[in-house]
N, C-alpha and C positions, 0 to 999 in steps of 0.2 A: 623665791621661786621654788617651788619642792616638786619630788618625783617620788615614785616607791623604790627607785633605783636609780644613783647616781654614779655615772662611768666619767673616770679623768684620765682621757686618754682616747684619741678615735685611729689609730693603728689596727692592725688585723686584728688582735686581742681585744682590742675596745670592740670594734666596730661588730665583730660577730658576737660577743655577749650581746651588746646592744640589741642587735636583730633578732636574736633567739628569745630572749626577755620581751623584747616588745610584740613577738609573736604567742607568746603565752599570755598576753594579754595586760603586762604591769605598766606603767607610767615610768618609761625610761630617761633621764638627761644625759645628752656628753657633751663633756668640753674639752675641746681641741683649743693647744696652744696655736697652733699654725693655723693658717690657711692652704687648703688643699688647692691644687696638687704642689708636694713638695717633695724636694728630694731625700732620701734617708741612707747613710751607711749602711750599708747590707751587702750579703753575697748575691740578695735578688734571684734563688732558685727555691722553688716550690717542689718540695719533696710529693711523690705520689698519694701518701695520706692527705696532704692539703688538698690535691687536685681532687681527689674521692669528695673530698666535705664539699668544695666550691660546686663540683658538680650535681652534689646530695639536693643544692639548692638552686641551682639552674644559673649560677655564674659562670659555669667553664666555657660554654658557647659563646658569651660576651668577652671574655678574656680572651678567647682566638680571633676574635674579628678583631681585637685591638691590636693585635700582633704578637701574644704570646708566644714564645718558640718552644716547641715540643722538644721534651730531653727523654731518651730511652736509655742511657748507659750512664753510670757513673764511674770515672776512670783515676786510679791513684798513681801518682806518678812518684818512683824513689827518687829520691836524691840524687841517685846514679842517672835518673832519664828513664828508668825500665817502667813502661806502662802496664796496668792491670786493672781490667774493665771489669764493671761488675754489672749486669742487664739489670733496671730498675724493674723487669717484668717480676723479678724473684720478690720484690715487697710485697707486704702482705695488705695489697691495696687491689681492687678490682681494674684501677686503671691502666697500671703499667708503667705510665710514663710520670714525670715531672713537667715542669713549664721553667724558663728563663724568662721574668717579668720582670719590669721595673717597677719599683716603689712608687712611682709617680704615676703609674698606670692603676698597679693593684689597689692602693689604698683606697684614692678616691671612689674605685666602684664599690669595694667593701660599707667606705662610709655612705653612700647613697642609697645602698641596699640597708643598710640601717636603719635610715630616714625613711625608706618606702615601706618599710615593716611596722614603723610607727614611732619610734627613738625621736626626741627632739635633740638635735643636733647643734651646739653652737660653737661656732671658731674663734679665733684668736681670744680666747680667753686665758688669762695666766692665775692659776691658785696661787693664792700668797698664804693662807691658813686654813688650817685644819680646824673644824668645830666639833668638839669631845662633847659627849655626854654618860655619866654612867660606866667608863670604861669603853667607849666604843666611837667610833668617827661617825656624827650623823650630820656632817655639811662642810661645805667649804667658805670662805671668802676669796674672793677673786677680782680682779680687775679686768675690763673689756678694753682689748685692745684695737686701736691703737689711744683712742681718747681718756684711757684710764679710768673708766668711770669704776667706780667702786660696788660690788655686788655681791649678795650674799645667797647659795644654794644649800636647799638641805633636801636631807634624803632619809628611808627608812635605812637604807642598806647603800654603803659608800667602797666601790670597786676604783682599785688605782690601776691603769692601765698606761700610765706615762713613761714607760720604758725605764732605759738605766738611772735616768736623773732623780725618779721618785719623787713626786711633786709634792707628795705627803709625809716625807722622812724629815726633810727638812725645808722648810717653806724657801723658795727662793724662784724667779723667773731667769734664773742661769743656770747653764750647765754645772755638776759637782763632778769632781776627781774622786776616783776609787785606789785605795792603795794596796801594798800586798800581793801586787802583781807584775809579771816582767814582761805582758803583752802588750802592744797596740796595735790598733786594727788600722788599714787604711784600705781606700776605696776609688775608683777611678771608671769612668766608661770608656770605652778605646773603642776603635773603628781596625780594619786593615787586617784581622784576625783571619789565618785559612786553617782548613783540616780540623776544626773542631766538632763539626756536624753536630749531631744529635745525642752530643757528651758536654757533662758537665765534668771538667778536668780539675784534679785536686793535685798540687805540685809541692814537694817537699824540699825543703832548701835550709841550711845549718843553724837560721836564726829563728824557724817557723814554717809555715805553711802556707800558701795562697791559692785561689782558684778562677777558672774563665769558666763564663757558660755566655752564651749568644743569648740576647735580648730581642727585642723588636728590630727587624731590618738587618742592617750590618752592625749594630752596636752590640756591645760585648762589657759584660761587668767584669773586672779586674781586681779584685780585693786580697787582702793578705792579712797574714798575724805577723809581727815582726818583734824584737826587743826596743825598748826606749834608746839604747844606746845606737841602732842602726838608724831609728830615726833620728836622732841629732845630727849623725853625720851626713845624712841625706838633705838636711833642711828643706827648702822648701822646692828641692829638683827632683821633678817626678823621674827622668832616666836614670839619677844617681840613685833613688831608692829602687827602682826595678834592677839597676845592678847590683846592688848589696842583697838580694831579695829572689825575687823569680828570676831574674836571668842566672843566677846560680846553679838551675837547676837545669840541665840540658835539653829536654823537651820544650820547658818552656820558654828556654832563648831562643827557640827555633821558631815556636809560635808567634811570640812576640817581636820577629825580626823586622815586621813592617807596622808595629802597632803606632797609630795616631791617637791621643788625648783629644776626648769630643768633649770634656766637661771640668771641673775642677776637681783637681786631687783633693780628698778629703781624710782626716785621720782624728784617733779617739783614743783615749786610754789615761791610765792602767785600764786593764780590764781584769775582774775577778770571775770565773764560770763555774758554777757548778749549784748546787743547792746552798743555802745559807738559812738564817731564822725569818720566817715568815712574821708579819705584822699581827699583832692579837689582837688591834682596834678596829680594822677593815680586812678587806681583800686586796691581793693582789695579783695581777695575771700579766703574762709574759714575761718580758725582761723586766719590769717592776717586782715580779717574784723571784725569777732568777735568769742569770743571765744565760741564755742558751750556748753553749758550746759549739762553733759552723764546722766543727770535724767530721759531721755526720751529715748536716745540710739539711737540717729538719727546723732550725729556728723559728720561720716564718710558721710551718706547719704545727709546731708544737706551743706557739704563741695562739693561735686560732683554737687548739684543742682546748688548751687553758681558759680560755674565755667561755666554751661550753661548757668544762666542768662547773667551773663558778655558776653559771647560768642555773644550770640545773640541780645544786644546791640550795643556791635562792631560791628557786621556785619551791623546792622540797619546806625550807626554813618557813616559807611564809603559808603553805598548806599547813605546817605543823602548829604556827602559831608563835615558834620561837626562834628569836634572830640572835638571841643573846650568846650560843656557839658557834654562829655559823663560821665566824673567822678560825676557829681552832679546825673543826670539822672539814673546811676547806685546806688548811694547812697540810693534814693528815692524806686528805684524798688526793693533794698536788704531790705529796711525797710518794706516795705509792705509784704513781703514773709515770714520774718522770725520773725517779733517781736512779734507776738501773743504767739510763741514757746516759746519764753524768756521767757514771760509774765507768762505765765503757768506754767514752772519748776519752777519760782519766788515765785510763790502763790502757789505751792504746795508741793516743799520740805520742807521748814521748818515745815508744819502740820505733813509730813508723818514721820519726824525725831522726833516727839513728841508722845512718848508711847502710850496716851490715844487717843489723837486727831488722830494718825497714823492709830491705831487699828479700829476705828470706820470709818475713811476714806474708807481705803482700803477695807474692809469689804463690803463693797457696789460693789465692782467688780465681783467678781465671781456669774456667773449665771444671773446676774443683766443687759440684755442687754440695758437697759436705760442708767444706770450708766456707762455702756463701752461707748455708744454712745456719751454722754456728755464730758466724757475723752478725746475721739478722737478728738470730734468736738471743744474743747478746744484748744487741740495740733493744731489740721490742719484746722480750721476755716471753716470748711464747713460741711453740715449735712452728716451724715454716718448712711448707709442703711434705 
């Protein structure tokens, strides 16, 4: 089986890239290891830029009908419990709000949109080996789950959107670990949260930071980053993990007073955030390119934007008749677009985690238009307001 473009992974990055390329007239195949809908460890907050993107293709109204919760404010809560709000209307997008939405709701909608645009989507396909020719990946060998039938897929261009497991980097059907980082992530769905309203709140505590955002109905996403030692001490206990992390923050402790676990507690790590060497043999988008630091809540939006960036460059390469430099051209464009965001997160996260410094820094945000513009310019790289 062969296509013009083969995309490994059907999450937001892969689905958006597939839809855009199919709309441009290319034969696109998407291989997804899971069967949707499926749960995904994620903060489940869609920033205004991502909302604007979905609105532009007619998917905002369906998401709202499915119960997506409108979020109009991002609030940073220092380790001492002081709350500093930032209106999302200040972000450089027309919509002026974000969304709280489960990945089990968002991802199937995006993948179905890719199908509707003409992409061929195959679920439960596990990539086992990359096929290379003249220094480029031009296909993969895979197993069709659950029966295990072996299949070969070929394409002129291969795009990896398989997340941090990076299916084309080290062939495997099981997740891979990363070294060199102290951070581990955890996430759960909870109910019984009061007073969040139309806000996403980010809480700092001694070992990391975590967030709360309302999703569909009374469901809330609770997620956080902490150290391996804290995860080890918590074991499999949700209450012990909260006591060692978010409940160290006075405001988070109050919000979580009546929290009820509504699903499994999941975790992963160690995590390495930021930009690293992108592949030279193919293109990588979303978390397969670089793991999005959750500090600014831009992960899903950045993933979709990287998919659109890749699609535009693929289209240009086909029109020019030269695919040999596509991976390197994309790597340069990816770094130009996203490097500033990672540098900003790496700069601000350690300061915010420090009690005294964090309070002084965050205190500049509320009702300080200049401070808000400077922060947003640091994130987005252009003048705001």
